[in-house]
Backbone bond lengths (Angstrom), bond angles and torsions (degrees), N, CA, C in turn:
res aa  C-N    CA-C-N  psi(-1)  N-CA   C-N-CA  omega(-1)  CA-C   N-CA-C  phi
1 M - - - 1.341 - - 1.616 111.04 -
2 L 1.260 112.07 129.73 1.573 112.92 177.03 1.571 102.36 -119.58
3 V 1.322 112.41 122.30 1.464 116.58 170.88 1.506 109.36 -103.58
4 G 1.327 109.91 125.64 1.547 111.03 -178.10 1.511 108.97 -130.09
5 G 1.379 110.90 161.80 1.423 120.17 -178.32 1.528 110.37 -90.69
6 G 1.244 122.67 126.22 1.401 120.77 176.12 1.471 121.57 -53.48
7 S 1.370 108.07 -26.92 1.531 113.09 178.38 1.559 108.63 -111.71
8 S 1.334 117.36 30.89 1.439 120.56 173.12 1.530 113.51 -61.43
9 E 1.315 116.90 131.41 1.443 121.83 174.59 1.603 113.15 -89.04
10 I 1.240 115.41 1.95 1.416 125.20 -178.90 1.515 119.60 -110.50
11 V 1.301 110.17 -48.33 1.503 122.15 -177.50 1.578 110.37 -100.42
12 S 1.265 117.47 101.36 1.523 122.71 176.36 1.490 115.98 -80.07
13 P 1.289 115.64 159.58 1.478 122.68 173.02 1.606 110.14 -52.40
14 E 1.322 113.14 -36.20 1.473 110.84 179.16 1.439 112.35 -64.71
15 I 1.374 121.47 -47.25 1.392 129.95 176.25 1.494 108.45 -48.86
16 T 1.380 118.51 -57.81 1.442 120.91 -179.96 1.463 116.55 -56.19
17 N 1.355 117.80 -37.82 1.493 120.61 170.47 1.373 116.92 -66.03
18 E 1.413 118.72 -35.64 1.433 121.28 174.00 1.438 110.37 -64.46
19 F 1.329 117.82 -43.44 1.569 119.46 -177.38 1.483 109.10 -61.27
20 C 1.397 117.95 -45.42 1.523 120.61 -177.53 1.516 109.36 -68.56
21 A 1.300 121.03 -30.32 1.426 121.59 176.75 1.597 112.03 -65.82
22 L 1.348 112.39 -38.75 1.475 116.78 -178.80 1.378 114.13 -77.18
23 M 1.374 119.86 -21.13 1.469 126.88 -177.51 1.563 105.08 -129.59
24 P 1.359 118.61 83.29 1.373 116.96 -174.90 1.518 113.95 -63.66
25 C 1.241 122.82 -23.09 1.445 121.52 177.76 1.588 112.33 -85.48
26 A 1.309 118.55 0.76 1.427 126.76 -179.34 1.587 110.41 -71.96
27 R 1.306 119.86 150.78 1.324 122.45 173.35 1.553 109.16 -124.81
28 Y 1.340 118.24 142.65 1.459 126.83 179.38 1.456 108.00 -112.20
29 V 1.295 116.61 125.33 1.457 121.96 170.11 1.494 109.98 -114.06
30 D 1.266 116.67 121.25 1.486 124.40 174.78 1.508 110.17 -91.14
31 I 1.276 112.83 119.50 1.452 121.10 175.13 1.602 110.75 -88.82
32 S 1.176 124.38 86.99 1.345 131.63 -167.17 1.581 109.71 -53.26
33 G 1.267 121.47 129.11 1.399 126.99 176.44 1.571 112.99 85.66
34 A 1.329 120.34 -9.61 1.454 125.03 174.80 1.527 112.87 -78.74
35 T 1.283 120.54 148.18 1.393 122.15 177.09 1.641 105.79 -87.87
36 H 1.298 112.69 -153.81 1.567 120.38 174.26 1.497 106.96 -64.30
37 M 1.282 124.40 -35.97 1.545 129.81 179.52 1.538 107.58 -87.03
38 V 1.389 112.12 69.46 1.418 120.49 -175.21 1.544 111.19 -61.63
39 A 1.268 124.60 -45.31 1.400 129.59 179.78 1.447 114.18 -61.31
40 E 1.374 114.38 -39.36 1.477 119.32 174.13 1.483 115.98 -71.42
41 D 1.390 113.49 -32.19 1.530 115.37 -173.23 1.553 102.41 -85.86
42 D 1.248 124.69 -39.63 1.509 121.61 178.52 1.418 109.39 -144.76
43 N 1.325 115.83 77.76 1.485 118.94 -176.16 1.593 109.74 -58.62
44 N 1.210 118.95 -45.54 1.478 119.33 -178.01 1.544 111.62 -55.66
45 A 1.278 116.71 -53.94 1.572 119.96 176.11 1.428 108.39 -59.15
46 C 1.206 126.79 -43.28 1.483 124.39 174.62 1.560 115.84 -61.36
47 A 1.400 118.65 -46.21 1.425 123.32 174.40 1.523 109.38 -63.14
48 E 1.205 122.61 -38.55 1.457 123.78 -179.29 1.489 109.61 -64.52
49 A 1.333 117.92 -45.99 1.455 119.68 -174.75 1.555 107.49 -69.40
50 V 1.366 122.68 -39.09 1.401 121.70 177.62 1.496 115.43 -67.46
51 I 1.383 116.76 -38.56 1.439 121.45 -179.91 1.493 108.94 -68.18
52 G 1.335 116.96 -39.37 1.512 122.64 179.74 1.459 107.83 -61.43
53 F 1.400 116.88 -48.04 1.508 120.18 177.73 1.484 112.82 -57.12
54 L 1.267 118.37 -45.22 1.392 127.57 -177.97 1.620 110.90 -58.71
55 N 1.223 108.22 -48.55 1.499 118.20 -179.27 1.466 112.15 -59.66
56 E 1.412 111.98 -43.26 1.473 116.14 -178.04 1.676 109.75 -65.21
57 M 1.278 109.35 -40.75 1.516 118.23 -179.14 1.565 109.85 -64.46
58 T 1.288 119.43 -37.86 1.417 121.32 -176.83 1.524 114.07 -88.13
59 N 1.351 115.54 -16.48 1.516 120.96 -174.71 1.615 106.14 -101.29
60 G 1.364 117.31 -6.96 1.528 121.08 179.51 1.378 108.89 82.47
């Protein structure tokens, strides 16, 4: 799982596309409005995305 900020000045859409192409089972979650410091910018949205992903992985 890659959690990215929609307003990141470091990770571009091209980089996230390349990441997902290299790892077909990967999931990318865009936290709209967050910068590269996603958890700092929107901790709740980041935590919800990670918890949801972990729940899916453990519940099959």
